[in-house]
N, C-alpha and C positions, 0 to 999 in steps of 0.2 A: 503493500500500499504507499503511495507518495502521500505525504503531510506536509502541507505549507502553511505557514503563518504570515499574516499581514498585521504589521504592529503599526503604532505612532511613534516610532523611533525618535523622529524630530521633536517630539514632546516628552521623551525620556520614558515612555511606556513600551517595552520590549517584550516580546513573545517569544520564548524560547522552546523549541519542541521537544517533547519527553518522548514517553512510550505512545506512539500513535495510538488513537487520535486524542491526545492530551499535551499540554503545554504549561509552561510556567510563566506568570506575568511577573515581570520586574517592574516595580514602580520607582523609576529615577527622576520623576517630575520635579520632587520637592513638595509636594502637595498631597492630601489624603484624598484618595479616591473614594467616593460615596455610593456611586453607582456605575454599571459598566454594561454596555450593550455588546454582544457577542454574535457574530453571524458566521453560520456553519455552511459550506457549500461541499456537497457529498456526491461523488459520481460511482455508480454501481457498475460491475462487470458488463451488463448488457447496454451500459450507456444513459441509464436513467439517472437524472438530477433528484437529489434530495436535499432542498434548501431550507433553512430555518434560522430564526435569530430568537434571542431571548435576552431579557435584561436581569442583572444580578444586582441586588442591594447588598452593599458590606463596606466595612471601612478597611481600605488596604492602604497603610501609612506609607509615607515617603521612605524609600529603601527597602520596603519589605516585597515579599513575593506572593503570589496566589496560584494555587493548582488549579488548573481548569481542563475538564475532561468532557469527552462527547459520549452520551450514553445511547445513542440511537443504533439500534440493529436492524439489519435487514436479512432476508432469507436469499436474495441476490447479494453476493460480496461486494464490499464498498472497496474500490479500488484507489480511489483519490479523495483527499479530504483536504479542504482548506478552511481554516478558523482565521477570521477578520475581527478586528474591533471597529465597530460600528460606531460608537460613540462613547464618552466618558464624562460624567460630574464629578467636579472635586468640592471638596466641603467649603471651598471659598465661593460657591455659586459659580465658577467658571465651568464651560463646557466646550468640549473639543468633538468634533465629528459633524455629519451632514444636518441641514437644518430640517432635512426629512426624516432623520433617524426617530424611530420608535420612543427611545429615550429621550431625546429632547423635546418632541412633542408632548408626551405624557409629564415631564416635570414642567415645561412652562403652563400647560393646561392647569395642573394641579397648583401650581403657585397662583395663578389668576383668580382660580377658585376660593383659594384661602383669602386672597386679598379681598374679594367681595363678602366673603363670610366676616372678615375682620371689620368692614364697614358696618355691616349688620349690628355686631356686637357692640361696636362704639357708638354709633349713631342712633341707635332704636331704644326707646325707653322700654320698661317693664321687662316682661317675660319675652325674650327675643326667640328661644328655641322653636316655637312655631312658625316663626318668618323664616328662620334657618332651613327648617325640614321642607317648607313650600320651596325655596330656593335651591336646594339639593336634591329633592324628590326621594323616592323610596331606595333603601338599600339594596334590594333586589327586584326584579331579576337584573341579571349583568347585562351592559349595553353590547352593542355591536362590537366586534374586535376591533375596528379603527377608528371608533367614536371616542377619541382622546377626551373631550368635554364630559361626556357621560361617564368615562371611567373616574375622572378627578372628581366629579360630584358625588359619585357613590363612594369612593375612598374617603372623602371629607365627610359625608354623612355619616359613615362608619366610625370615624374617628372622633366626631362630636357626640354621637350617641354613647361612645365609651368614655369619655369626659364626662358626660354626665352622669353614667353610672358610677365613674370611680371618685368624681370629685363634688357631685349634688349641688350646693349652693355655690361652690367656689368654681364651678366649670366656666362659667362665663369670664371671670379674670384670668383664670389658666389659659384660655383660649386666646384672649386678647395679647397676652403675654407672649403666647407661641406665635402669633401671627405679628407683632412688633419686633420681637427678639431673636427669632429662630429661623424666619422663614428667609431662604437665600433669594437675592436677586440674581436671577440666572443671566448669564451672558455668554456669548460665543465668542471663542477665541480666534 
């Protein structure tokens, strides 16, 4: 099997092939990685292509490494695998990758949704949670796969519900603090 890696070496993100199909990601960017989009391109012996991508949320500190492996199996032997980094979010709010990256579109949609929730929390008197629930909609069923806004609304609705269960009367202030202090201002490098 041939195994290739396409990394972002110019940004200090280096993929080193290990036992195919796995690799080590070395983070020499000087920044903490908080999310990573990986793209897998596979070719089987019969020439069929099996492509996919996925996002991984984890903290990969500067000068640390992360093991990445492909768990896809096929009855038709896989003869070629390419692993590419599609996008990276850093804890600083910086993003490297395509503006059409699933990771970028999802992160931006979620940040925009949280900002709108923050406005409701700060600017509305009384019990704001019914207004937030009307804005975010239900926590299920899941939206269509490429509906970034729908997924962001659903994730935010679940987080708000969790805060209400965990913090009761303090949920509003804790959510305001989260939006004001912890929400990154995403920007592409």
